[in-house]
C-alpha positions as CSV (number, residue, x, y, z in Angstrom):
1,M,0.0,0.0,0.0
2,V,2.8,2.3,0.9
3,I,4.5,1.5,-2.4
4,I,1.4,2.3,-4.4
5,I,1.0,5.6,-2.7
6,N,4.6,6.4,-3.3
7,K,4.3,5.6,-6.9
8,R,1.2,7.7,-7.2
9,F,2.9,10.5,-5.4
10,A,5.9,10.2,-7.7
11,R,3.8,10.4,-10.8
12,I,1.9,13.4,-9.5
13,L,5.2,15.1,-8.5
14,S,6.7,14.3,-12.0
15,A,3.6,15.8,-13.7
16,V,3.8,18.9,-11.5
17,I,7.5,19.4,-12.3
18,I,7.0,18.9,-16.0
19,S,4.2,21.4,-16.0
20,I,6.3,23.9,-14.2
21,L,9.1,23.4,-16.7
22,I,6.8,23.8,-19.6
23,I,5.3,27.0,-18.2
24,T,8.8,28.4,-17.3
25,I,10.1,27.7,-20.8
26,S,7.0,29.2,-22.4
27,L,7.3,32.4,-20.4
28,F,11.0,32.7,-21.2
29,L,10.3,32.3,-24.9
30,F,7.5,34.8,-24.8
31,N,9.6,37.4,-22.9
32,S,12.5,36.9,-25.4
33,R,10.1,37.5,-28.3
34,E,8.7,40.6,-26.6
35,R,12.3,41.9,-26.0
36,E,13.1,41.2,-29.7
37,V,10.0,43.1,-30.9
38,F,10.8,46.0,-28.6
39,N,14.4,46.2,-29.7
40,N,13.4,46.1,-33.3
41,L,11.0,49.0,-32.8
42,H,13.6,50.9,-30.8
43,T,16.2,50.4,-33.5
44,N,13.9,51.5,-36.3
45,E,12.5,54.6,-34.5
46,L,13.7,58.0,-35.7
47,K,16.4,59.7,-33.6
48,A,18.3,62.9,-33.7
49,I,22.1,62.5,-34.1
50,D,24.3,64.1,-31.5
51,R,27.5,62.2,-32.4
52,G,29.1,60.3,-35.2
53,N,31.5,57.4,-35.3
54,I,33.3,57.2,-31.9
55,N,36.3,55.8,-33.8
56,S,36.4,58.6,-36.3
57,K,39.6,60.5,-37.0
58,Y,37.4,63.6,-37.2
59,I,35.7,66.0,-34.9
60,S,33.2,68.2,-36.7
61,F,32.5,71.9,-36.2
62,A,28.9,73.0,-36.9
63,C,28.2,76.8,-37.1
64,N,24.5,77.7,-36.9
65,V,23.7,80.8,-38.8
66,D,20.6,83.1,-38.4
67,W,22.6,86.2,-37.5
68,G,26.2,87.3,-37.1
69,N,26.8,88.2,-40.7
70,E,29.4,90.7,-39.7
71,V,31.6,88.0,-38.2
72,I,31.3,85.4,-41.0
73,P,34.0,86.9,-43.2
74,D,36.5,86.6,-40.3
75,I,35.5,83.0,-39.7
76,L,35.9,82.1,-43.3
77,D,39.3,83.7,-43.4
78,I,40.5,81.8,-40.4
79,L,39.1,78.5,-41.7
80,D,40.8,79.2,-45.0
81,K,44.2,79.8,-43.3
82,E,43.8,76.7,-41.3
83,N,42.7,74.7,-44.4
84,V,39.6,73.5,-42.6
85,K,36.1,72.8,-44.0
86,I,33.2,72.8,-41.5
87,T,29.4,72.6,-41.7
88,F,27.3,75.8,-41.7
89,F,23.6,75.2,-40.8
90,V,21.9,78.2,-42.4
91,T,18.3,79.4,-42.1
92,G,16.5,80.2,-45.3
93,R,15.6,83.7,-44.2
94,W,19.3,84.5,-43.5
95,A,20.4,83.2,-46.9
96,S,17.7,85.3,-48.6
97,K,18.8,88.5,-46.7
98,F,22.5,88.0,-47.3
99,P,23.0,86.2,-50.6
100,D,26.5,87.4,-51.1
101,L,27.7,86.0,-47.7
102,M,25.8,82.8,-48.4
103,Q,27.6,82.5,-51.7
104,K,31.0,83.1,-50.0
105,I,30.4,80.2,-47.6
106,V,29.6,77.9,-50.5
107,D,32.5,79.1,-52.7
108,A,34.9,78.5,-49.8
109,G,33.9,74.8,-50.0
110,H,32.1,74.4,-46.7
111,E,29.3,72.0,-46.2
112,I,25.8,73.5,-46.0
113,G,23.0,72.1,-43.8
114,S,19.5,73.4,-43.3
115,H,18.6,75.3,-40.2
116,G,15.0,75.6,-41.3
117,Y,13.5,78.7,-42.7
118,E,12.9,80.7,-39.5
119,H,14.5,80.4,-36.1
120,L,11.4,78.9,-34.4
121,D,10.7,76.4,-31.7
122,Y,10.2,73.4,-34.0
123,G,9.4,71.2,-31.0
124,A,6.1,73.1,-30.8
125,L,5.2,72.7,-34.5
126,S,2.9,70.2,-36.1
127,L,4.1,67.8,-38.8
128,E,2.8,70.0,-41.6
129,K,4.4,73.2,-40.1
130,N,7.7,71.4,-39.7
131,K,7.6,70.3,-43.3
132,E,6.6,73.8,-44.4
133,Q,9.7,75.4,-42.6
134,I,12.1,72.8,-44.0
135,K,10.6,73.0,-47.6
136,K,10.7,76.8,-47.5
137,A,14.4,76.7,-46.6
138,D,15.0,74.2,-49.3
139,E,13.7,76.5,-52.0
140,I,16.3,79.1,-51.0
141,L,19.3,77.0,-50.1
142,N,19.0,74.7,-53.1
143,K,19.7,77.7,-55.3
144,Y,23.3,77.6,-54.0
145,I,23.9,73.9,-53.8
146,D,24.2,71.4,-56.7
147,T,23.4,68.4,-54.6
148,K,20.4,67.6,-52.3
149,L,20.9,68.8,-48.7
150,T,20.8,66.0,-46.2
151,L,21.5,67.5,-42.8
152,F,19.0,69.5,-40.8
153,A,19.7,71.2,-37.4
154,P,16.6,72.4,-35.7
155,P,17.1,75.9,-34.1
156,S,18.1,75.7,-30.4
157,G,18.0,71.9,-30.8
158,A,14.2,72.0,-30.2
159,Y,12.3,69.1,-31.9
160,N,9.5,66.7,-31.4
161,E,8.4,63.5,-33.2
162,H,6.9,65.6,-36.0
163,T,10.2,67.3,-36.6
164,L,12.0,63.9,-36.9
165,T,9.3,62.6,-39.2
166,A,9.2,65.7,-41.4
167,A,13.0,65.7,-41.7
168,N,13.2,62.0,-42.5
169,E,10.4,62.2,-45.1
170,L,12.2,65.1,-46.8
171,G,15.5,63.2,-46.9
172,Y,17.2,64.8,-43.9
173,K,19.1,63.5,-40.9
174,T,18.3,65.6,-37.8
175,I,21.5,66.8,-36.2
176,L,22.1,68.1,-32.7
177,W,25.5,68.4,-31.0
178,T,27.9,66.7,-28.6
179,I,29.7,69.8,-27.3
180,D,28.1,73.2,-27.0
181,T,30.3,76.3,-27.0
182,I,27.4,78.4,-25.6
183,D,29.1,81.3,-27.3
184,W,25.9,83.4,-27.4
185,R,25.9,83.7,-23.6
186,A,27.1,86.9,-22.0
187,G,30.6,86.6,-20.7
188,S,31.6,84.0,-23.3
189,T,35.1,85.2,-24.0
190,K,37.6,83.4,-26.2
191,E,39.1,81.8,-23.1
192,V,35.7,80.7,-21.8
193,I,34.8,79.2,-25.1
194,V,38.0,77.3,-25.4
195,D,37.7,76.0,-21.9
196,R,34.1,74.8,-22.4
197,V,35.2,72.7,-25.4
198,L,38.5,71.4,-24.1
199,K,37.2,70.3,-20.7
200,K,35.2,67.7,-22.7
201,N,37.9,65.1,-23.4
202,D,36.0,62.7,-25.6
203,F,36.4,64.3,-29.0
204,K,36.3,61.5,-31.6
205,G,33.2,61.8,-33.8
206,A,31.9,64.7,-31.8
207,I,29.9,67.7,-33.1
208,V,30.9,71.0,-31.7
209,L,28.2,73.6,-31.9
210,M,29.1,77.3,-32.4
211,H,27.7,80.5,-33.9
212,P,29.2,83.5,-35.7
213,M,30.3,85.4,-32.7
214,P,33.4,87.6,-32.4
215,E,34.9,85.6,-29.5
216,T,34.2,82.4,-31.3
217,A,36.2,83.6,-34.3
218,K,39.1,84.4,-31.9
219,A,38.8,81.0,-30.3
220,L,38.9,79.0,-33.6
221,P,42.7,78.8,-34.2
222,Q,43.3,77.6,-30.7
223,L,40.5,75.0,-30.9
224,I,41.7,73.7,-34.2
225,Q,45.2,73.4,-33.0
226,A,44.0,71.6,-29.8
227,M,42.2,69.0,-31.9
228,R,45.3,68.5,-34.1
229,D,47.3,68.0,-30.9
230,N,44.7,65.2,-30.1
231,N,45.5,63.6,-33.5
232,L,42.1,64.6,-34.9
233,E,41.1,66.5,-38.0
234,V,38.5,69.2,-37.8
235,G,35.9,68.6,-40.4
236,R,32.3,68.6,-41.4
237,V,29.3,66.7,-39.9
238,S,29.3,64.4,-42.9
239,D,32.9,63.4,-42.1
240,I,32.0,62.0,-38.7
241,L,28.9,60.2,-40.1
242,A,30.7,58.7,-43.1
243,E,33.2,56.4,-41.3
């Protein structure tokens, strides 16, 4: 009798263990599938770019232009002397107001990116308004460029999902920055700007944001030399994305 009970108990115990194993394996497989689906969605979602290849031999300088036209000739002269080409993100309205300066930037061989038409908060705009601003800028900037523009930097780095979607549908990558010079802030002398950049010691593939400010122009030679001392070439945003 004891043997029969033990056999019955053993069979029940075995059935319970097998059931637990089946449930455990099923849950594991289900969770793995859920993680895979989530990861695929996360991978495919649109994102703004704040850095390029971390193994790049380049660091990129990005100059956002919606004002500062009186400083741009000095910046172009310095870049020419240093034999450096960078990316200028230009608003459509600025290019329309200062066509001669816009042409000088292009003739100097620098990369042109879109900064939208107006310097607005794109993060507060609808999908259609985002598209409208980018398209309007295209109409002006494309007069100067032979090839399709592919880089878009939203003013002040402000964007939402509509901005990313609009840029993507119009053939643009949305570009932010890795290091901000904050050169527009009061008290941003040449020394302060240089210090803000150089205290960030992870330069490979980085995007350094700047504007056409007098003190920025003064800081450029020192910044360029500092990057060369770090065995890096100062280049365009496309340079850090290409590798």
